[in-house]
C-alpha positions as CSV (number, residue, x, y, z in Angstrom):
1,M,0.1,0.1,-0.1
2,T,0.8,3.8,-0.2
3,A,1.6,5.9,2.4
4,D,-1.7,8.5,2.6
5,L,0.5,11.0,3.7
6,G,-2.5,13.6,3.1
7,R,-4.1,12.1,6.0
8,L,-0.8,11.8,8.3
9,R,-0.3,15.5,8.1
10,G,-3.9,16.4,9.1
11,V,-3.6,14.2,12.0
12,L,0.2,15.6,12.8
13,E,-2.1,19.1,12.6
14,E,-4.7,18.3,14.8
15,E,-1.9,17.0,17.2
16,L,0.2,20.2,17.3
17,E,-3.2,22.5,17.6
18,G,-4.1,20.5,21.1
19,G,-0.3,19.7,22.4
20,C,0.5,16.5,21.2
21,P,-1.3,14.5,23.7
22,D,-1.1,11.2,21.2
23,T,-5.3,11.3,21.2
24,S,-5.7,12.4,17.6
25,V,-6.3,9.1,15.9
26,E,-7.7,5.8,18.2
27,G,-4.8,4.0,19.7
28,G,-2.4,6.6,19.2
29,L,0.0,7.7,16.7
30,D,2.1,4.5,16.8
31,G,-0.5,2.4,15.2
32,L,-1.2,4.6,12.6
33,L,2.5,5.1,11.7
34,R,2.9,1.5,11.4
35,E,-0.1,0.9,9.4
36,Q,0.7,3.7,6.9
37,A,4.3,2.2,6.7
38,R,3.3,-1.3,5.6
39,G,5.0,-1.4,1.7
40,E,6.4,1.7,1.7
41,Q,9.7,2.0,-0.1
42,P,13.3,2.4,1.5
43,R,13.7,5.7,2.2
44,S,10.1,6.9,1.4
45,A,9.5,10.4,3.4
46,L,7.3,8.2,5.7
47,L,10.1,5.7,7.1
48,R,12.5,8.4,7.4
49,M,9.8,10.1,10.0
50,V,9.4,7.0,11.4
51,G,13.1,6.4,11.7
52,A,13.6,9.6,13.7
53,L,11.5,8.2,16.7
54,P,12.9,5.9,19.2
55,P,12.7,2.7,19.1
56,E,9.5,2.7,21.7
57,G,7.8,5.1,19.2
58,Y,5.9,8.2,19.3
59,R,4.1,7.2,22.5
60,S,7.6,7.2,24.7
61,L,8.6,11.0,24.1
62,D,7.6,13.6,26.2
63,A,5.4,16.6,25.0
64,E,8.2,18.5,23.8
65,A,9.8,16.4,22.1
66,R,6.4,15.2,20.3
67,R,5.8,18.9,19.2
68,K,9.1,19.1,17.8
69,W,8.7,15.7,16.1
70,A,5.4,16.7,14.6
71,R,6.8,19.7,13.1
72,R,9.6,18.0,11.3
73,A,7.4,15.6,10.2
74,I,5.2,18.3,8.9
75,A,7.7,20.0,6.8
76,T,8.6,16.3,5.8
77,I,5.4,15.9,3.9
78,A,5.2,19.2,2.9
79,A,8.5,18.8,1.4
80,E,7.2,15.7,-0.2
81,E,4.0,16.8,-2.0
82,A,6.1,20.0,-3.2
83,A,8.7,17.6,-5.0
84,P,7.9,16.0,-8.3
85,S,6.5,12.5,-7.5
86,K,9.1,10.0,-8.1
87,R,6.6,7.1,-8.5
88,A,6.9,5.9,-12.6
89,S,3.0,4.7,-13.2
90,K,2.7,1.9,-15.2
91,P,1.4,1.8,-18.4
92,R,-2.2,0.4,-18.7
93,A,-3.6,-1.9,-21.6
94,K,-5.9,-0.1,-23.7
95,S,-9.5,-0.9,-23.2
96,R,-10.9,-3.2,-25.9
97,A,-14.4,-2.3,-24.7
98,A,-16.8,-0.1,-27.1
99,P,-16.7,3.6,-26.8
100,S,-19.2,5.2,-24.5
101,K,-21.2,7.0,-26.8
102,R,-21.1,9.9,-24.0
103,A,-17.5,11.5,-24.8
104,A,-15.4,11.5,-21.8
105,V,-13.9,15.0,-20.8
106,A,-10.1,15.1,-19.8
107,Q,-9.8,16.2,-16.0
108,P,-6.4,18.2,-15.3
109,A,-4.3,16.0,-12.7
110,K,-4.9,17.7,-9.0
111,R,-1.3,19.2,-8.3
112,T,-0.4,20.5,-4.6
113,A,0.7,23.6,-4.6
114,P,4.6,24.2,-4.1
115,A,5.9,25.0,-0.9
116,P,6.5,28.8,-0.3
117,K,10.6,29.1,-0.2
118,I,12.3,30.9,3.1
119,P,14.5,33.2,2.0
120,P,18.1,33.5,3.8
121,G,19.1,35.6,6.7
122,A,16.9,38.1,8.0
123,A,14.8,38.0,5.2
124,A,13.1,35.0,6.7
125,L,11.5,37.6,9.2
126,E,9.1,39.1,6.7
127,V,7.9,35.6,5.6
128,P,3.9,35.2,6.7
129,L,3.0,32.8,9.2
130,R,1.0,31.4,6.7
131,D,3.9,30.4,4.8
132,A,5.8,29.3,7.2
133,R,4.9,25.7,8.0
134,T,3.8,26.0,11.3
135,G,1.1,23.0,11.3
136,L,-2.1,25.5,12.3
137,R,-5.1,26.7,10.0
138,G,-6.8,29.4,8.5
139,A,-9.1,30.5,11.5
140,T,-6.1,30.6,13.8
141,F,-4.3,33.0,11.3
142,D,-7.2,34.8,11.3
143,R,-6.7,35.4,14.9
144,L,-3.3,35.6,15.2
145,E,-4.0,38.2,12.5
146,R,-6.3,40.0,15.0
147,L,-3.1,40.2,17.6
148,G,-1.1,41.8,14.8
149,L,0.6,38.9,14.2
150,R,1.0,38.2,10.5
151,T,4.8,37.5,9.7
152,V,7.3,35.4,11.3
153,G,9.4,38.2,12.9
154,D,5.9,39.3,14.2
155,A,5.4,36.6,16.5
156,M,9.3,36.7,17.9
157,R,8.7,39.8,18.9
158,H,5.2,39.3,20.6
159,Y,6.6,39.0,23.7
160,P,5.3,37.9,26.7
161,R,3.1,39.4,29.6
162,R,4.4,37.2,32.2
163,H,5.7,33.8,33.0
164,N,4.3,31.2,35.3
165,D,7.2,29.9,37.7
166,F,6.2,26.3,38.0
167,S,9.6,25.6,40.2
168,R,7.5,27.9,42.9
169,T,5.0,25.2,44.4
170,V,2.7,25.6,47.6
171,P,1.3,22.2,49.2
172,I,-2.2,21.7,48.4
173,S,-3.2,22.3,52.0
174,E,-1.5,25.4,52.5
175,L,-3.5,27.1,49.7
176,L,-4.9,30.6,50.2
177,P,-8.1,31.4,48.2
178,G,-7.9,34.6,46.3
179,E,-3.7,34.5,45.5
180,E,-2.4,33.2,42.3
181,Q,-0.6,29.9,43.7
182,T,0.7,27.1,41.9
183,I,0.8,23.1,42.8
184,R,2.7,19.9,41.7
185,G,1.0,16.5,41.9
186,T,-0.6,13.3,40.2
187,I,-3.7,13.0,38.4
188,D,-6.0,10.7,40.5
189,R,-9.1,11.0,38.2
190,A,-9.4,12.9,34.9
191,R,-13.1,12.6,33.4
192,E,-15.6,14.9,30.9
193,I,-18.3,16.2,32.7
194,R,-21.1,18.5,31.5
195,M,-22.7,21.2,33.5
196,G,-25.7,24.2,33.1
197,R,-28.6,24.0,32.2
198,G,-29.6,20.9,30.9
199,G,-25.6,19.4,30.8
200,R,-25.0,21.5,27.9
201,M,-21.4,22.6,29.0
202,R,-18.7,19.7,28.3
203,S,-15.5,20.3,30.9
204,T,-13.0,18.8,32.1
205,E,-12.8,17.8,35.5
206,V,-9.4,16.2,37.5
207,Q,-8.5,15.5,40.8
208,V,-5.1,16.1,41.7
209,T,-3.2,14.7,45.2
210,D,0.1,16.4,46.3
211,E,3.4,14.1,47.9
212,A,1.3,15.1,51.2
213,G,-1.5,12.9,50.3
214,A,-3.7,16.4,50.1
215,R,-5.9,16.9,46.9
216,I,-8.0,19.5,44.8
217,R,-10.2,19.8,42.3
218,V,-9.2,21.5,39.3
219,L,-12.1,22.0,36.4
220,W,-11.3,23.5,32.6
221,F,-14.7,25.0,31.6
222,N,-16.0,24.3,27.8
223,Q,-13.1,22.4,27.3
224,P,-13.8,18.8,26.8
225,Y,-11.3,17.6,25.1
226,L,-8.4,18.3,27.8
227,A,-9.9,14.9,30.0
228,R,-8.4,12.8,26.8
229,T,-4.4,14.3,27.5
230,M,-4.7,14.0,31.0
231,R,-3.4,10.2,31.6
232,E,-4.3,8.9,35.4
233,G,-0.8,8.7,37.4
234,A,0.6,11.7,35.1
235,Q,2.7,14.2,36.8
236,I,1.1,17.6,36.7
237,A,2.1,21.7,37.4
238,V,-0.9,23.6,37.9
239,S,-1.1,27.3,38.3
240,G,-3.4,30.2,38.5
241,L,-5.9,32.0,40.9
242,V,-7.3,29.6,43.6
243,R,-11.0,29.6,44.4
244,A,-13.1,28.6,47.4
245,Y,-15.9,26.2,46.4
246,R,-18.0,24.9,49.3
247,N,-15.1,25.9,51.6
248,R,-12.3,23.7,49.7
249,P,-9.9,25.4,47.2
250,T,-9.9,25.0,44.0
251,F,-8.4,25.8,40.3
252,Q,-10.7,27.2,37.5
253,N,-9.4,27.1,33.8
254,P,-5.7,27.4,35.7
255,E,-2.6,27.1,33.1
256,F,-1.0,23.9,33.5
257,E,1.9,21.6,32.4
258,L,2.2,17.9,32.2
259,L,5.5,16.9,34.0
260,S,7.9,14.1,32.1
261,E,9.6,11.6,33.4
262,A,11.8,11.7,30.9
263,N,13.1,15.0,31.7
264,G,13.6,14.6,35.5
265,G,10.0,16.2,36.1
266,R,10.5,19.7,34.6
267,T,8.5,21.5,32.4
268,H,9.5,21.8,29.1
269,T,10.5,25.4,29.6
270,G,12.6,24.3,32.4
271,R,10.7,26.5,35.1
272,L,9.3,30.0,33.5
273,V,6.5,29.3,30.9
274,P,5.5,32.1,29.0
275,M,2.1,33.4,29.1
276,Y,1.1,35.8,25.8
277,P,-1.3,38.1,25.4
278,L,-4.1,36.3,23.5
279,T,-7.3,37.2,21.4
280,E,-11.1,35.7,21.5
281,R,-10.8,31.7,20.2
282,L,-6.8,31.4,20.5
283,A,-5.5,29.3,22.8
284,Q,-3.0,30.0,24.6
285,R,-0.9,26.6,24.3
286,T,-1.5,27.2,20.4
287,L,0.5,30.6,20.6
288,R,2.9,29.5,22.9
289,T,3.6,26.4,20.4
290,L,3.6,28.5,17.2
291,I,6.4,31.3,18.9
292,A,8.6,28.4,20.3
293,S,8.7,26.4,16.8
294,M,9.6,30.5,15.0
295,L,12.4,30.6,17.8
296,E,13.9,27.4,17.2
297,Q,13.4,27.9,13.1
298,F,14.5,31.4,13.1
299,A,16.1,33.0,16.1
300,D,19.2,32.9,14.8
301,R,18.1,35.1,11.7
302,L,17.4,38.2,14.1
303,P,19.9,41.1,13.0
304,E,21.5,42.3,15.6
305,T,21.1,46.2,15.7
306,L,24.4,47.4,18.8
307,P,27.5,47.4,17.8
308,E,29.8,44.9,20.3
309,E,31.8,47.7,21.5
310,V,28.4,49.3,22.8
311,R,27.0,45.7,24.4
312,A,30.1,45.2,26.3
313,R,30.0,49.3,27.7
314,H,26.6,48.5,29.0
315,G,26.7,44.8,29.6
316,L,24.1,43.8,27.4
317,L,23.0,40.5,25.9
318,G,22.8,39.9,22.0
319,I,19.3,40.4,20.4
320,V,18.9,36.7,19.7
321,E,20.2,35.3,23.1
322,A,17.8,38.2,24.8
323,T,14.6,37.0,22.4
324,R,15.2,33.5,23.5
325,Q,15.4,34.5,27.0
326,V,12.5,36.7,27.3
327,H,10.2,34.4,25.8
328,Y,11.7,30.7,27.6
329,P,14.3,32.4,30.2
330,D,16.6,29.6,32.1
331,D,15.7,31.5,35.4
332,Q,14.8,35.3,36.9
333,P,17.9,36.8,36.2
334,A,18.1,35.8,32.9
335,L,15.0,37.2,32.5
336,Q,15.7,40.4,33.9
337,E,18.7,40.1,31.6
338,A,16.7,40.0,28.9
339,L,14.1,42.5,29.7
340,R,17.2,44.9,29.8
341,R,18.5,44.2,26.6
342,L,14.8,45.1,24.8
343,A,14.2,48.1,27.2
344,F,17.5,49.4,25.9
345,D,16.5,49.2,22.6
346,E,13.3,50.5,22.9
347,L,14.7,53.7,25.0
348,L,17.6,54.3,22.1
349,A,14.7,54.2,19.4
350,I,12.9,56.9,21.4
351,Q,15.9,59.0,21.7
352,L,17.1,58.7,18.6
353,G,13.5,60.1,17.2
354,V,14.0,62.9,19.6
355,V,17.5,63.9,18.5
356,R,16.2,63.2,14.9
357,R,13.4,65.6,15.3
358,K,15.2,68.2,17.5
359,R,17.9,68.5,14.2
360,E,15.4,68.7,12.1
361,W,13.2,71.7,13.5
362,Q,16.7,73.3,14.4
363,E,17.7,73.7,10.6
364,T,14.4,74.6,9.7
365,G,13.2,76.4,12.6
366,D,12.1,80.1,11.7
367,A,11.5,81.4,15.2
368,P,11.5,85.3,16.0
369,A,14.8,86.6,16.8
370,I,13.9,88.4,20.4
371,V,17.4,90.7,20.8
372,D,16.1,92.6,23.9
373,R,17.5,92.8,26.9
374,S,17.2,96.1,28.7
375,T,13.8,95.7,29.7
376,A,15.0,92.5,31.2
377,E,17.7,94.7,33.1
378,A,15.1,97.4,34.0
379,F,12.6,94.0,35.7
380,I,15.7,92.8,37.2
381,A,16.9,96.3,38.9
382,G,13.2,96.6,40.3
383,L,13.1,93.9,42.2
384,P,13.5,93.8,46.0
385,F,16.6,91.6,45.8
386,E,19.6,90.9,43.8
387,L,19.5,87.9,41.4
388,T,22.2,85.1,42.9
389,G,24.8,83.8,40.3
390,A,22.7,80.7,39.3
391,Q,20.1,82.8,38.6
392,R,22.2,85.0,36.2
393,R,23.7,82.3,34.8
394,A,20.4,80.9,33.5
395,L,18.7,84.3,32.6
396,N,21.7,84.7,30.7
397,D,21.4,81.3,29.0
398,V,17.5,82.1,28.0
399,L,17.9,85.4,26.7
400,G,20.7,84.0,24.1
401,D,18.8,81.2,23.6
402,I,15.4,83.5,22.4
403,A,17.9,85.8,20.7
404,Q,19.0,83.1,17.9
405,T,15.9,82.2,14.8
406,V,16.2,78.7,16.0
407,P,13.5,77.5,18.4
408,M,14.9,77.4,21.9
409,A,14.4,73.7,23.9
410,R,15.8,73.9,27.2
411,L,15.2,72.8,30.8
412,M,15.3,74.5,33.9
413,E,15.4,73.3,36.9
414,G,15.8,74.2,40.7
415,D,13.7,73.9,44.0
416,V,10.6,75.7,45.5
417,G,12.0,79.2,45.7
418,S,14.7,78.7,43.7
419,G,14.2,81.8,41.3
420,K,12.4,79.9,38.5
421,T,9.3,82.2,38.0
422,V,11.7,85.6,37.9
423,V,13.9,84.3,35.4
424,A,11.3,83.3,33.3
425,L,8.7,86.5,33.9
426,A,12.5,88.1,32.7
427,A,12.4,86.4,29.2
428,M,9.0,87.0,28.8
429,L,9.0,90.5,29.2
430,S,11.9,90.5,26.8
431,A,9.2,89.2,24.2
432,V,6.6,91.6,25.5
433,A,9.1,94.7,24.7
434,S,10.3,92.9,21.1
435,G,6.1,93.3,19.9
436,R,5.4,89.6,20.8
437,Q,2.8,87.4,23.1
438,A,4.4,85.7,26.2
439,V,2.8,82.1,27.5
440,L,3.7,80.5,30.5
441,M,1.3,76.7,31.1
442,A,1.1,75.2,34.1
443,P,0.3,71.7,34.8
444,T,-2.9,72.5,37.6
445,E,-5.3,75.1,38.0
446,V,-3.8,76.0,41.2
447,L,-0.2,76.7,39.8
448,A,-1.7,78.3,37.1
449,E,-3.5,81.0,39.2
450,Q,-0.6,80.9,41.6
451,H,1.8,81.9,38.6
452,F,-0.6,84.7,37.4
453,R,-0.7,86.1,40.9
454,T,2.9,86.3,41.5
455,I,3.7,87.8,37.8
456,C,1.1,90.3,38.5
457,S,2.6,91.2,42.1
458,L,6.2,91.3,40.6
459,L,5.9,93.6,38.1
460,S,3.3,96.3,39.7
461,G,2.7,95.1,43.3
462,D,-1.0,95.1,43.9
463,G,-1.6,97.4,40.7
464,L,-4.5,95.3,39.3
465,S,-7.3,97.0,37.6
466,G,-10.4,95.9,35.2
467,D,-14.0,94.8,36.1
468,S,-14.6,94.8,39.8
469,G,-10.7,94.2,40.3
470,S,-10.8,90.7,38.3
471,P,-7.2,89.3,38.5
472,L,-8.3,87.4,35.3
473,H,-7.7,90.6,33.3
474,G,-4.7,92.7,35.0
475,L,-3.9,95.3,33.3
476,L,-0.4,96.4,34.5
477,P,1.0,99.7,34.4
478,V,4.8,99.0,34.1
479,P,7.2,101.8,34.1
480,Y,9.6,100.4,31.9
481,L,7.3,99.7,29.3
482,P,5.7,102.2,26.8
483,L,1.9,101.3,27.6
484,P,0.4,99.2,30.0
485,L,0.8,95.2,30.1
486,R,-2.0,93.3,29.9
487,A,-1.8,89.8,31.3
488,V,-5.1,87.0,31.5
489,L,-5.5,83.5,32.9
490,L,-7.2,80.8,31.0
491,T,-8.1,77.5,32.7
492,G,-10.6,75.3,32.3
493,S,-12.8,76.4,35.3
494,T,-12.4,79.8,33.5
495,R,-16.3,81.5,33.7
496,A,-17.5,81.6,30.0
497,K,-17.8,85.4,29.7
498,E,-14.4,85.6,31.0
499,R,-13.3,82.8,28.9
500,R,-14.8,84.8,26.1
501,D,-13.1,87.8,26.7
502,A,-9.6,86.0,27.5
503,I,-9.3,83.9,23.9
504,G,-10.6,87.8,22.2
505,A,-7.7,89.7,23.8
506,I,-5.4,86.6,23.0
507,A,-6.5,86.6,19.4
508,Q,-6.5,90.2,19.1
509,G,-2.8,91.0,20.2
510,A,-4.4,92.5,23.4
511,A,-3.3,90.2,25.6
512,Q,0.8,90.1,26.1
513,I,1.4,87.5,28.9
514,I,-1.0,84.8,29.0
515,V,-1.1,82.1,31.6
516,G,-3.1,78.9,32.3
517,T,-3.3,75.6,31.8
518,H,-3.4,73.2,29.3
519,A,-6.9,75.1,28.1
520,L,-3.9,77.4,26.5
521,I,-3.3,74.9,23.4
522,E,-7.1,74.1,22.8
523,E,-8.2,74.6,19.4
524,A,-10.1,77.8,19.9
525,V,-7.6,79.3,21.3
526,E,-5.4,81.5,18.6
527,Y,-2.4,83.9,19.4
528,E,-2.0,87.1,17.7
529,R,1.9,86.9,17.8
530,L,3.2,84.3,19.6
531,G,6.6,84.6,20.4
532,L,7.9,82.7,23.4
């Protein structure tokens, strides 16, 4: 007989999607392989696949080894289907039967589309997941695309939101409801049960016993197929939120790992199991298997973005090692080092973008040159105190910046009461004397009003005038300016009439100093000649 590779491929794809429980065919996969291998030619695709198994067969492998073998077997079948047939068909004797009255229409032979070729190097990262021999099916790819995962590179850069540490276990008798905890034990019973009205909800119920003999009930709602993967006597690690059911702790829809004696009772990741952001109807195990497969095949093709000198100077991992460790870390320190490298890359990209934007607006900026210094000096001379050396240096730096046609980008920092407002106001007065408007924006309404009153007080003491002496429209007679200066305050809680008056004065240029919150940059606010 000839092996039905198409059927075998479907079984293997179903195995991968279910976590390789060896339940996709009755009697296990080994029986199907033996049946299909009868009569096969030496070195056929099927015999090569069977030859890669241990003498005890597929059943003897742990979950991770099964996944690796299944992925390779699917790739072998895909290559076999894409290659020209090596079997020469025997010529058939011509039939001597009378020709049919109805002419037979020749049907073209069906050919399997050739498997897409994976390009070399980093170009492989742009290969669509649909073409990457993942063993998944069409509906799963649609769900992956909802997560933004379309290419091999997208999958490897879909980082876990957290990790379950199956090495930190709690005895069942010490579990505390309401907390995320992990247990480890033996499966005593696993069965499919029906719940809800009329038993419509098919679920899996498992009873786990730990070394001390304590037992716990574990439920997975709407996942009846899990009952077929849970064999009595198997070791299992369960992690999730502990709930109270009839005054006893229980797990509902937790994460789990079946532990294999073949690898020392450890999970396939060692200890830390990644937990990824998901979308509707996409299982955590399906996504985890996909990403593990992409890492195994393509992680070495990730391009290194940092020079070796930079990595050595900052003690950073290479991008390949960091990517592997952020998904499947050896331990917590390795995970932190991987996160540190990825964080460095993200911050570097942001900083490079900021520097590029700064250079662009510095090269093309057309800021007004505010060269007046006499007004600032007159204001300083009228203060009841002298500026400190640090305040003088800060003011000179600011005045030097605004005298250029390149927009100023300066951070002035200091403790409360160190004179920041005085320096800022001196620069604002220079802008006003040059025929420009000056704006001061504060993060809160309380600070905005405080700055407004401080400015009015520094300029002319209590010299406020206007409707009912309202400080919102301060007309300030400043002795070293030819005309009175008008300052306005604009915040989100400014009353409607005062708001209209302030916006009108700003738009007409009647207000020279404007203080407020983020209300100053709303669409309704237009400036006549903004300078600083």
